[in-house]
mmCIF file of the C-alpha atoms, coordinates in Angstrom:
data_MODEL
# 
_entry.id   MODEL 
# 
loop_
_atom_site.group_PDB 
_atom_site.id 
_atom_site.type_symbol 
_atom_site.label_atom_id 
_atom_site.label_alt_id 
_atom_site.label_comp_id 
_atom_site.label_asym_id 
_atom_site.label_entity_id 
_atom_site.label_seq_id 
_atom_site.pdbx_PDB_ins_code 
_atom_site.Cartn_x 
_atom_site.Cartn_y 
_atom_site.Cartn_z 
_atom_site.occupancy 
_atom_site.B_iso_or_equiv 
_atom_site.pdbx_formal_charge 
_atom_site.auth_seq_id 
_atom_site.auth_comp_id 
_atom_site.auth_asym_id 
_atom_site.auth_atom_id 
_atom_site.pdbx_PDB_model_num 
ATOM 1   C CA . MET A 1 1   ? 150.090 -74.392 158.072 1.00 0.00 ? 1   MET A CA 1 
ATOM 2   C CA . ARG A 1 2   ? 149.114 -71.632 155.722 1.00 0.00 ? 2   ARG A CA 1 
ATOM 3   C CA . ASP A 1 3   ? 151.122 -71.581 152.506 1.00 0.00 ? 3   ASP A CA 1 
ATOM 4   C CA . ASP A 1 4   ? 150.017 -68.493 150.970 1.00 0.00 ? 4   ASP A CA 1 
ATOM 5   C CA . LEU A 1 5   ? 148.359 -70.214 147.783 1.00 0.00 ? 5   LEU A CA 1 
ATOM 6   C CA . ALA A 1 6   ? 146.382 -68.027 145.705 1.00 0.00 ? 6   ALA A CA 1 
ATOM 7   C CA . PRO A 1 7   ? 144.229 -68.988 142.831 1.00 0.00 ? 7   PRO A CA 1 
ATOM 8   C CA . ASP A 1 8   ? 145.781 -69.130 139.547 1.00 0.00 ? 8   ASP A CA 1 
ATOM 9   C CA . PRO A 1 9   ? 145.529 -65.739 137.901 1.00 0.00 ? 9   PRO A CA 1 
ATOM 10  C CA . VAL A 1 10  ? 145.382 -67.165 134.305 1.00 0.00 ? 10  VAL A CA 1 
ATOM 11  C CA . SER A 1 11  ? 141.981 -66.773 132.622 1.00 0.00 ? 11  SER A CA 1 
ATOM 12  C CA . ASP A 1 12  ? 141.942 -70.109 130.910 1.00 0.00 ? 12  ASP A CA 1 
ATOM 13  C CA . PRO A 1 13  ? 142.005 -73.433 132.740 1.00 0.00 ? 13  PRO A CA 1 
ATOM 14  C CA . TYR A 1 14  ? 145.527 -74.146 131.709 1.00 0.00 ? 14  TYR A CA 1 
ATOM 15  C CA . ALA A 1 15  ? 148.761 -72.769 133.209 1.00 0.00 ? 15  ALA A CA 1 
ATOM 16  C CA . SER A 1 16  ? 150.463 -69.956 131.292 1.00 0.00 ? 16  SER A CA 1 
ATOM 17  C CA . ASP A 1 17  ? 153.758 -70.885 129.511 1.00 0.00 ? 17  ASP A CA 1 
ATOM 18  C CA . ILE A 1 18  ? 155.760 -69.221 132.192 1.00 0.00 ? 18  ILE A CA 1 
ATOM 19  C CA . ASP A 1 19  ? 153.898 -71.081 134.878 1.00 0.00 ? 19  ASP A CA 1 
ATOM 20  C CA . GLN A 1 20  ? 154.575 -74.289 133.057 1.00 0.00 ? 20  GLN A CA 1 
ATOM 21  C CA . ARG A 1 21  ? 158.185 -73.657 132.836 1.00 0.00 ? 21  ARG A CA 1 
ATOM 22  C CA . LEU A 1 22  ? 158.520 -72.388 136.352 1.00 0.00 ? 22  LEU A CA 1 
ATOM 23  C CA . ALA A 1 23  ? 156.691 -75.619 137.764 1.00 0.00 ? 23  ALA A CA 1 
ATOM 24  C CA . ALA A 1 24  ? 159.122 -77.804 135.539 1.00 0.00 ? 24  ALA A CA 1 
ATOM 25  C CA . ARG A 1 25  ? 162.114 -75.815 136.887 1.00 0.00 ? 25  ARG A CA 1 
ATOM 26  C CA . LEU A 1 26  ? 161.063 -76.140 140.538 1.00 0.00 ? 26  LEU A CA 1 
ATOM 27  C CA . ALA A 1 27  ? 160.603 -80.069 140.082 1.00 0.00 ? 27  ALA A CA 1 
ATOM 28  C CA . ALA A 1 28  ? 164.036 -80.215 138.594 1.00 0.00 ? 28  ALA A CA 1 
ATOM 29  C CA . LEU A 1 29  ? 165.758 -78.032 141.329 1.00 0.00 ? 29  LEU A CA 1 
ATOM 30  C CA . ARG A 1 30  ? 164.061 -80.598 143.800 1.00 0.00 ? 30  ARG A CA 1 
ATOM 31  C CA . GLN A 1 31  ? 165.500 -83.641 141.951 1.00 0.00 ? 31  GLN A CA 1 
ATOM 32  C CA . GLU A 1 32  ? 168.940 -81.802 141.637 1.00 0.00 ? 32  GLU A CA 1 
ATOM 33  C CA . HIS A 1 33  ? 169.122 -81.404 145.465 1.00 0.00 ? 33  HIS A CA 1 
ATOM 34  C CA . GLY A 1 34  ? 168.097 -85.013 145.940 1.00 0.00 ? 34  GLY A CA 1 
ATOM 35  C CA . LEU A 1 35  ? 164.968 -83.973 147.952 1.00 0.00 ? 35  LEU A CA 1 
ATOM 36  C CA . SER A 1 36  ? 161.791 -85.831 148.210 1.00 0.00 ? 36  SER A CA 1 
ATOM 37  C CA . LEU A 1 37  ? 158.582 -83.832 148.435 1.00 0.00 ? 37  LEU A CA 1 
ATOM 38  C CA . ASP A 1 38  ? 158.442 -84.669 152.160 1.00 0.00 ? 38  ASP A CA 1 
ATOM 39  C CA . ALA A 1 39  ? 161.971 -83.574 152.829 1.00 0.00 ? 39  ALA A CA 1 
ATOM 40  C CA . LEU A 1 40  ? 161.612 -80.383 150.816 1.00 0.00 ? 40  LEU A CA 1 
ATOM 41  C CA . ALA A 1 41  ? 158.321 -79.751 152.818 1.00 0.00 ? 41  ALA A CA 1 
ATOM 42  C CA . SER A 1 42  ? 160.229 -80.036 156.162 1.00 0.00 ? 42  SER A CA 1 
ATOM 43  C CA . THR A 1 43  ? 163.298 -77.821 155.022 1.00 0.00 ? 43  THR A CA 1 
ATOM 44  C CA . SER A 1 44  ? 160.915 -74.999 153.509 1.00 0.00 ? 44  SER A CA 1 
ATOM 45  C CA . GLY A 1 45  ? 157.947 -75.127 155.868 1.00 0.00 ? 45  GLY A CA 1 
ATOM 46  C CA . ILE A 1 46  ? 155.615 -75.385 152.835 1.00 0.00 ? 46  ILE A CA 1 
ATOM 47  C CA . SER A 1 47  ? 153.152 -78.324 152.904 1.00 0.00 ? 47  SER A CA 1 
ATOM 48  C CA . ARG A 1 48  ? 153.804 -81.393 150.723 1.00 0.00 ? 48  ARG A CA 1 
ATOM 49  C CA . ALA A 1 49  ? 150.468 -80.961 149.021 1.00 0.00 ? 49  ALA A CA 1 
ATOM 50  C CA . THR A 1 50  ? 151.357 -77.254 148.092 1.00 0.00 ? 50  THR A CA 1 
ATOM 51  C CA . LEU A 1 51  ? 154.739 -78.343 146.688 1.00 0.00 ? 51  LEU A CA 1 
ATOM 52  C CA . SER A 1 52  ? 153.215 -80.996 144.655 1.00 0.00 ? 52  SER A CA 1 
ATOM 53  C CA . ARG A 1 53  ? 150.633 -78.496 143.175 1.00 0.00 ? 53  ARG A CA 1 
ATOM 54  C CA . LEU A 1 54  ? 153.222 -75.948 142.472 1.00 0.00 ? 54  LEU A CA 1 
ATOM 55  C CA . GLU A 1 55  ? 155.382 -78.614 140.479 1.00 0.00 ? 55  GLU A CA 1 
ATOM 56  C CA . ARG A 1 56  ? 152.318 -79.664 138.486 1.00 0.00 ? 56  ARG A CA 1 
ATOM 57  C CA . ALA A 1 57  ? 151.491 -76.128 137.549 1.00 0.00 ? 57  ALA A CA 1 
ATOM 58  C CA . GLU A 1 58  ? 148.190 -76.361 139.263 1.00 0.00 ? 58  GLU A CA 1 
ATOM 59  C CA . THR A 1 59  ? 148.697 -73.042 141.240 1.00 0.00 ? 59  THR A CA 1 
ATOM 60  C CA . SER A 1 60  ? 150.933 -70.025 140.741 1.00 0.00 ? 60  SER A CA 1 
ATOM 61  C CA . PRO A 1 61  ? 153.342 -69.624 143.686 1.00 0.00 ? 61  PRO A CA 1 
ATOM 62  C CA . THR A 1 62  ? 153.301 -66.415 145.614 1.00 0.00 ? 62  THR A CA 1 
ATOM 63  C CA . ALA A 1 63  ? 156.368 -64.216 146.194 1.00 0.00 ? 63  ALA A CA 1 
ATOM 64  C CA . SER A 1 64  ? 156.602 -65.555 149.662 1.00 0.00 ? 64  SER A CA 1 
ATOM 65  C CA . LEU A 1 65  ? 156.576 -69.321 148.722 1.00 0.00 ? 65  LEU A CA 1 
ATOM 66  C CA . LEU A 1 66  ? 159.191 -68.534 146.005 1.00 0.00 ? 66  LEU A CA 1 
ATOM 67  C CA . GLY A 1 67  ? 161.369 -66.670 148.506 1.00 0.00 ? 67  GLY A CA 1 
ATOM 68  C CA . ARG A 1 68  ? 161.162 -69.795 150.787 1.00 0.00 ? 68  ARG A CA 1 
ATOM 69  C CA . LEU A 1 69  ? 162.153 -72.275 148.004 1.00 0.00 ? 69  LEU A CA 1 
ATOM 70  C CA . CYS A 1 70  ? 164.902 -69.943 146.794 1.00 0.00 ? 70  CYS A CA 1 
ATOM 71  C CA . THR A 1 71  ? 166.464 -69.948 150.312 1.00 0.00 ? 71  THR A CA 1 
ATOM 72  C CA . VAL A 1 72  ? 166.515 -73.829 150.292 1.00 0.00 ? 72  VAL A CA 1 
ATOM 73  C CA . TYR A 1 73  ? 168.005 -73.791 146.698 1.00 0.00 ? 73  TYR A CA 1 
ATOM 74  C CA . GLY A 1 74  ? 170.522 -71.031 147.486 1.00 0.00 ? 74  GLY A CA 1 
ATOM 75  C CA . ARG A 1 75  ? 169.657 -68.789 144.539 1.00 0.00 ? 75  ARG A CA 1 
ATOM 76  C CA . PRO A 1 76  ? 168.048 -65.467 144.186 1.00 0.00 ? 76  PRO A CA 1 
ATOM 77  C CA . MET A 1 77  ? 164.527 -65.253 142.852 1.00 0.00 ? 77  MET A CA 1 
ATOM 78  C CA . SER A 1 78  ? 165.631 -63.405 139.921 1.00 0.00 ? 78  SER A CA 1 
ATOM 79  C CA . ARG A 1 79  ? 167.956 -66.191 138.939 1.00 0.00 ? 79  ARG A CA 1 
ATOM 80  C CA . LEU A 1 80  ? 165.132 -68.780 139.339 1.00 0.00 ? 80  LEU A CA 1 
ATOM 81  C CA . LEU A 1 81  ? 162.965 -66.703 137.036 1.00 0.00 ? 81  LEU A CA 1 
ATOM 82  C CA . ALA A 1 82  ? 165.760 -66.026 134.508 1.00 0.00 ? 82  ALA A CA 1 
ATOM 83  C CA . GLU A 1 83  ? 166.280 -69.820 134.370 1.00 0.00 ? 83  GLU A CA 1 
ATOM 84  C CA . VAL A 1 84  ? 162.740 -70.244 133.082 1.00 0.00 ? 84  VAL A CA 1 
ATOM 85  C CA . GLU A 1 85  ? 163.140 -67.625 130.319 1.00 0.00 ? 85  GLU A CA 1 
ATOM 86  C CA . ALA A 1 86  ? 162.909 -68.950 126.733 1.00 0.00 ? 86  ALA A CA 1 
ATOM 87  C CA . ASP A 1 87  ? 165.574 -67.924 124.104 1.00 0.00 ? 87  ASP A CA 1 
ATOM 88  C CA . PRO A 1 88  ? 167.952 -65.777 126.051 1.00 0.00 ? 88  PRO A CA 1 
ATOM 89  C CA . ALA A 1 89  ? 169.205 -62.724 123.998 1.00 0.00 ? 89  ALA A CA 1 
ATOM 90  C CA . GLN A 1 90  ? 171.685 -59.860 124.521 1.00 0.00 ? 90  GLN A CA 1 
ATOM 91  C CA . VAL A 1 91  ? 169.003 -57.318 124.107 1.00 0.00 ? 91  VAL A CA 1 
ATOM 92  C CA . VAL A 1 92  ? 165.380 -57.736 125.332 1.00 0.00 ? 92  VAL A CA 1 
ATOM 93  C CA . ARG A 1 93  ? 162.854 -55.089 124.180 1.00 0.00 ? 93  ARG A CA 1 
ATOM 94  C CA . HIS A 1 94  ? 160.554 -53.613 126.742 1.00 0.00 ? 94  HIS A CA 1 
ATOM 95  C CA . ASP A 1 95  ? 157.423 -55.775 125.319 1.00 0.00 ? 95  ASP A CA 1 
ATOM 96  C CA . GLU A 1 96  ? 159.563 -58.967 125.493 1.00 0.00 ? 96  GLU A CA 1 
ATOM 97  C CA . GLN A 1 97  ? 160.756 -58.554 129.161 1.00 0.00 ? 97  GLN A CA 1 
ATOM 98  C CA . ALA A 1 98  ? 159.123 -61.244 131.269 1.00 0.00 ? 98  ALA A CA 1 
ATOM 99  C CA . VAL A 1 99  ? 156.813 -60.112 133.891 1.00 0.00 ? 99  VAL A CA 1 
ATOM 100 C CA . TRP A 1 100 ? 155.753 -62.133 136.782 1.00 0.00 ? 100 TRP A CA 1 
ATOM 101 C CA . VAL A 1 101 ? 152.874 -61.231 139.129 1.00 0.00 ? 101 VAL A CA 1 
ATOM 102 C CA . ASP A 1 102 ? 152.367 -62.335 142.540 1.00 0.00 ? 102 ASP A CA 1 
ATOM 103 C CA . PRO A 1 103 ? 148.803 -63.613 142.736 1.00 0.00 ? 103 PRO A CA 1 
ATOM 104 C CA . GLU A 1 104 ? 148.463 -62.797 146.501 1.00 0.00 ? 104 GLU A CA 1 
ATOM 105 C CA . THR A 1 105 ? 149.776 -59.147 146.644 1.00 0.00 ? 105 THR A CA 1 
ATOM 106 C CA . GLY A 1 106 ? 149.634 -57.959 143.004 1.00 0.00 ? 106 GLY A CA 1 
ATOM 107 C CA . PHE A 1 107 ? 153.401 -57.201 143.299 1.00 0.00 ? 107 PHE A CA 1 
ATOM 108 C CA . ARG A 1 108 ? 154.761 -57.146 139.610 1.00 0.00 ? 108 ARG A CA 1 
ATOM 109 C CA . ARG A 1 109 ? 158.319 -58.136 138.749 1.00 0.00 ? 109 ARG A CA 1 
ATOM 110 C CA . ARG A 1 110 ? 159.851 -57.121 135.334 1.00 0.00 ? 110 ARG A CA 1 
ATOM 111 C CA . GLY A 1 111 ? 163.047 -58.670 134.501 1.00 0.00 ? 111 GLY A CA 1 
ATOM 112 C CA . VAL A 1 112 ? 164.875 -55.823 132.655 1.00 0.00 ? 112 VAL A CA 1 
ATOM 113 C CA . SER A 1 113 ? 168.216 -57.348 132.032 1.00 0.00 ? 113 SER A CA 1 
ATOM 114 C CA . PRO A 1 114 ? 168.333 -60.047 129.433 1.00 0.00 ? 114 PRO A CA 1 
ATOM 115 C CA . PRO A 1 115 ? 168.503 -63.370 131.096 1.00 0.00 ? 115 PRO A CA 1 
ATOM 116 C CA . ALA A 1 116 ? 171.917 -65.043 130.966 1.00 0.00 ? 116 ALA A CA 1 
ATOM 117 C CA . HIS A 1 117 ? 174.080 -67.349 132.863 1.00 0.00 ? 117 HIS A CA 1 
ATOM 118 C CA . GLY A 1 118 ? 177.598 -66.484 133.857 1.00 0.00 ? 118 GLY A CA 1 
ATOM 119 C CA . PHE A 1 119 ? 176.757 -62.755 134.785 1.00 0.00 ? 119 PHE A CA 1 
ATOM 120 C CA . SER A 1 120 ? 176.890 -61.642 138.343 1.00 0.00 ? 120 SER A CA 1 
ATOM 121 C CA . ALA A 1 121 ? 174.434 -58.583 138.087 1.00 0.00 ? 121 ALA A CA 1 
ATOM 122 C CA . GLU A 1 122 ? 170.954 -57.892 136.790 1.00 0.00 ? 122 GLU A CA 1 
ATOM 123 C CA . LEU A 1 123 ? 168.284 -55.248 136.906 1.00 0.00 ? 123 LEU A CA 1 
ATOM 124 C CA . VAL A 1 124 ? 164.738 -55.925 138.083 1.00 0.00 ? 124 VAL A CA 1 
ATOM 125 C CA . LEU A 1 125 ? 161.866 -53.403 137.971 1.00 0.00 ? 125 LEU A CA 1 
ATOM 126 C CA . GLY A 1 126 ? 159.326 -53.953 140.995 1.00 0.00 ? 126 GLY A CA 1 
ATOM 127 C CA . THR A 1 127 ? 155.902 -52.499 141.350 1.00 0.00 ? 127 THR A CA 1 
ATOM 128 C CA . LEU A 1 128 ? 154.255 -52.834 144.744 1.00 0.00 ? 128 LEU A CA 1 
ATOM 129 C CA . PRO A 1 129 ? 150.487 -51.878 145.216 1.00 0.00 ? 129 PRO A CA 1 
ATOM 130 C CA . GLU A 1 130 ? 149.465 -49.491 147.645 1.00 0.00 ? 130 GLU A CA 1 
ATOM 131 C CA . GLY A 1 131 ? 148.800 -51.438 150.947 1.00 0.00 ? 131 GLY A CA 1 
ATOM 132 C CA . ALA A 1 132 ? 150.642 -54.558 149.951 1.00 0.00 ? 132 ALA A CA 1 
ATOM 133 C CA . THR A 1 133 ? 153.411 -56.251 152.026 1.00 0.00 ? 133 THR A CA 1 
ATOM 134 C CA . ILE A 1 134 ? 155.861 -58.975 151.118 1.00 0.00 ? 134 ILE A CA 1 
ATOM 135 C CA . ALA A 1 135 ? 158.170 -60.377 153.772 1.00 0.00 ? 135 ALA A CA 1 
ATOM 136 C CA . TYR A 1 136 ? 160.944 -62.715 153.545 1.00 0.00 ? 136 TYR A CA 1 
ATOM 137 C CA . ALA A 1 137 ? 162.325 -64.616 156.572 1.00 0.00 ? 137 ALA A CA 1 
ATOM 138 C CA . ALA A 1 138 ? 165.838 -65.222 154.951 1.00 0.00 ? 138 ALA A CA 1 
ATOM 139 C CA . PRO A 1 139 ? 167.820 -64.265 151.901 1.00 0.00 ? 139 PRO A CA 1 
ATOM 140 C CA . PRO A 1 140 ? 167.998 -66.898 149.080 1.00 0.00 ? 140 PRO A CA 1 
ATOM 141 C CA . LEU A 1 141 ? 171.570 -66.358 148.935 1.00 0.00 ? 141 LEU A CA 1 
ATOM 142 C CA . GLY A 1 142 ? 173.711 -64.794 151.864 1.00 0.00 ? 142 GLY A CA 1 
ATOM 143 C CA . GLY A 1 143 ? 175.627 -61.776 150.743 1.00 0.00 ? 143 GLY A CA 1 
ATOM 144 C CA . LEU A 1 144 ? 173.555 -60.619 147.856 1.00 0.00 ? 144 LEU A CA 1 
ATOM 145 C CA . GLU A 1 145 ? 174.234 -56.998 147.246 1.00 0.00 ? 145 GLU A CA 1 
ATOM 146 C CA . HIS A 1 146 ? 171.200 -54.816 146.179 1.00 0.00 ? 146 HIS A CA 1 
ATOM 147 C CA . HIS A 1 147 ? 171.034 -51.293 145.007 1.00 0.00 ? 147 HIS A CA 1 
ATOM 148 C CA . LEU A 1 148 ? 167.353 -50.052 145.099 1.00 0.00 ? 148 LEU A CA 1 
ATOM 149 C CA . TRP A 1 149 ? 166.614 -46.896 143.470 1.00 0.00 ? 149 TRP A CA 1 
ATOM 150 C CA . MET A 1 150 ? 163.000 -45.469 143.930 1.00 0.00 ? 150 MET A CA 1 
ATOM 151 C CA . LEU A 1 151 ? 161.328 -44.279 140.883 1.00 0.00 ? 151 LEU A CA 1 
ATOM 152 C CA . GLU A 1 152 ? 157.700 -43.473 142.040 1.00 0.00 ? 152 GLU A CA 1 
ATOM 153 C CA . GLY A 1 153 ? 155.549 -43.908 145.215 1.00 0.00 ? 153 GLY A CA 1 
ATOM 154 C CA . ARG A 1 154 ? 156.640 -44.825 148.664 1.00 0.00 ? 154 ARG A CA 1 
ATOM 155 C CA . LEU A 1 155 ? 158.280 -47.920 150.140 1.00 0.00 ? 155 LEU A CA 1 
ATOM 156 C CA . ASP A 1 156 ? 159.155 -48.835 153.608 1.00 0.00 ? 156 ASP A CA 1 
ATOM 157 C CA . LEU A 1 157 ? 162.086 -51.610 153.451 1.00 0.00 ? 157 LEU A CA 1 
ATOM 158 C CA . THR A 1 158 ? 162.892 -53.262 156.521 1.00 0.00 ? 158 THR A CA 1 
ATOM 159 C CA . LEU A 1 159 ? 166.227 -54.981 156.935 1.00 0.00 ? 159 LEU A CA 1 
ATOM 160 C CA . ASP A 1 160 ? 167.001 -56.911 159.930 1.00 0.00 ? 160 ASP A CA 1 
ATOM 161 C CA . GLY A 1 161 ? 164.441 -54.835 162.054 1.00 0.00 ? 161 GLY A CA 1 
ATOM 162 C CA . VAL A 1 162 ? 165.526 -51.389 160.704 1.00 0.00 ? 162 VAL A CA 1 
ATOM 163 C CA . THR A 1 163 ? 163.052 -49.670 158.411 1.00 0.00 ? 163 THR A CA 1 
ATOM 164 C CA . HIS A 1 164 ? 163.971 -47.384 155.506 1.00 0.00 ? 164 HIS A CA 1 
ATOM 165 C CA . ALA A 1 165 ? 161.324 -44.941 154.248 1.00 0.00 ? 165 ALA A CA 1 
ATOM 166 C CA . LEU A 1 166 ? 162.150 -44.322 150.626 1.00 0.00 ? 166 LEU A CA 1 
ATOM 167 C CA . SER A 1 167 ? 160.720 -41.601 148.304 1.00 0.00 ? 167 SER A CA 1 
ATOM 168 C CA . PRO A 1 168 ? 161.342 -41.105 144.580 1.00 0.00 ? 168 PRO A CA 1 
ATOM 169 C CA . GLY A 1 169 ? 164.886 -40.472 143.647 1.00 0.00 ? 169 GLY A CA 1 
ATOM 170 C CA . ASP A 1 170 ? 166.176 -42.255 146.836 1.00 0.00 ? 170 ASP A CA 1 
ATOM 171 C CA . CYS A 1 171 ? 168.696 -45.032 146.502 1.00 0.00 ? 171 CYS A CA 1 
ATOM 172 C CA . LEU A 1 172 ? 169.616 -47.749 149.219 1.00 0.00 ? 172 LEU A CA 1 
ATOM 173 C CA . ARG A 1 173 ? 172.435 -49.980 148.994 1.00 0.00 ? 173 ARG A CA 1 
ATOM 174 C CA . TYR A 1 174 ? 172.467 -53.037 151.358 1.00 0.00 ? 174 TYR A CA 1 
ATOM 175 C CA . GLN A 1 175 ? 173.524 -56.665 151.511 1.00 0.00 ? 175 GLN A CA 1 
ATOM 176 C CA . LEU A 1 176 ? 170.906 -59.211 152.327 1.00 0.00 ? 176 LEU A CA 1 
ATOM 177 C CA . ALA A 1 177 ? 171.889 -61.164 155.553 1.00 0.00 ? 177 ALA A CA 1 
ATOM 178 C CA . GLY A 1 178 ? 168.570 -61.678 157.459 1.00 0.00 ? 178 GLY A CA 1 
ATOM 179 C CA . ALA A 1 179 ? 164.849 -60.990 157.119 1.00 0.00 ? 179 ALA A CA 1 
ATOM 180 C CA . SER A 1 180 ? 163.551 -58.319 154.841 1.00 0.00 ? 180 SER A CA 1 
ATOM 181 C CA . ARG A 1 181 ? 160.022 -56.757 154.473 1.00 0.00 ? 181 ARG A CA 1 
ATOM 182 C CA . PHE A 1 182 ? 158.657 -54.675 151.555 1.00 0.00 ? 182 PHE A CA 1 
ATOM 183 C CA . ALA A 1 183 ? 155.587 -52.483 152.420 1.00 0.00 ? 183 ALA A CA 1 
ATOM 184 C CA . CYS A 1 184 ? 154.030 -49.882 150.403 1.00 0.00 ? 184 CYS A CA 1 
ATOM 185 C CA . PRO A 1 185 ? 152.293 -47.279 152.539 1.00 0.00 ? 185 PRO A CA 1 
ATOM 186 C CA . GLY A 1 186 ? 150.971 -45.600 149.301 1.00 0.00 ? 186 GLY A CA 1 
ATOM 187 C CA . PRO A 1 187 ? 151.057 -44.545 146.539 1.00 0.00 ? 187 PRO A CA 1 
ATOM 188 C CA . GLU A 1 188 ? 152.152 -47.624 144.512 1.00 0.00 ? 188 GLU A CA 1 
ATOM 189 C CA . ALA A 1 189 ? 155.747 -48.118 144.680 1.00 0.00 ? 189 ALA A CA 1 
ATOM 190 C CA . ARG A 1 190 ? 157.922 -48.418 141.555 1.00 0.00 ? 190 ARG A CA 1 
ATOM 191 C CA . TYR A 1 191 ? 161.549 -49.143 141.963 1.00 0.00 ? 191 TYR A CA 1 
ATOM 192 C CA . LEU A 1 192 ? 164.530 -50.515 140.158 1.00 0.00 ? 192 LEU A CA 1 
ATOM 193 C CA . ILE A 1 193 ? 166.923 -52.948 141.968 1.00 0.00 ? 193 ILE A CA 1 
ATOM 194 C CA . ALA A 1 194 ? 170.443 -53.915 140.649 1.00 0.00 ? 194 ALA A CA 1 
ATOM 195 C CA . ILE A 1 195 ? 171.202 -57.445 142.084 1.00 0.00 ? 195 ILE A CA 1 
ATOM 196 C CA . CYS A 1 196 ? 174.779 -58.400 142.468 1.00 0.00 ? 196 CYS A CA 1 
ATOM 197 C CA . ARG A 1 197 ? 175.581 -62.055 143.315 1.00 0.00 ? 197 ARG A CA 1 
ATOM 198 C CA . PRO A 1 198 ? 178.494 -62.497 145.728 1.00 0.00 ? 198 PRO A CA 1 
# 
């Protein structure tokens, strides 16, 4: 079984601070849900060895792997990443906004909204390189509402088998109910997503 593992993009032999916090949060979530590594492997379709490496910060998870784990834990990826932010604030300057990079596709996710608990909406800036594709088998949380506004480039977003070809200025509103697929035919796609939890 292929688990979409990619080499850790960090240049030194130690995981970055955000990788360490993410690994610790993934381990904590598994314990909070009362799952063994074997049970989580069975539920998520990710091998036990891969899960163990993720929780020890020996490798960086791809967007695909995080998507599968978020589905098991019933939380959007944006919430998971917000949970590993340090020192939440009301205002987060551009240079302080957390950026996560998918080591497999080069997809960049910038948390635009200040991380906070108790709020039901947030803004995320996505950048998908030309030729890259990210597919999710299921939503992390049923009924998530997205408002996706294209800023630059082209994006083919497939929702439940229907593809929407998006260009700069286009805005697509949808609720996640099934599979989704983000593909960039080129040029590089930059888009802002407002994510609203049900």
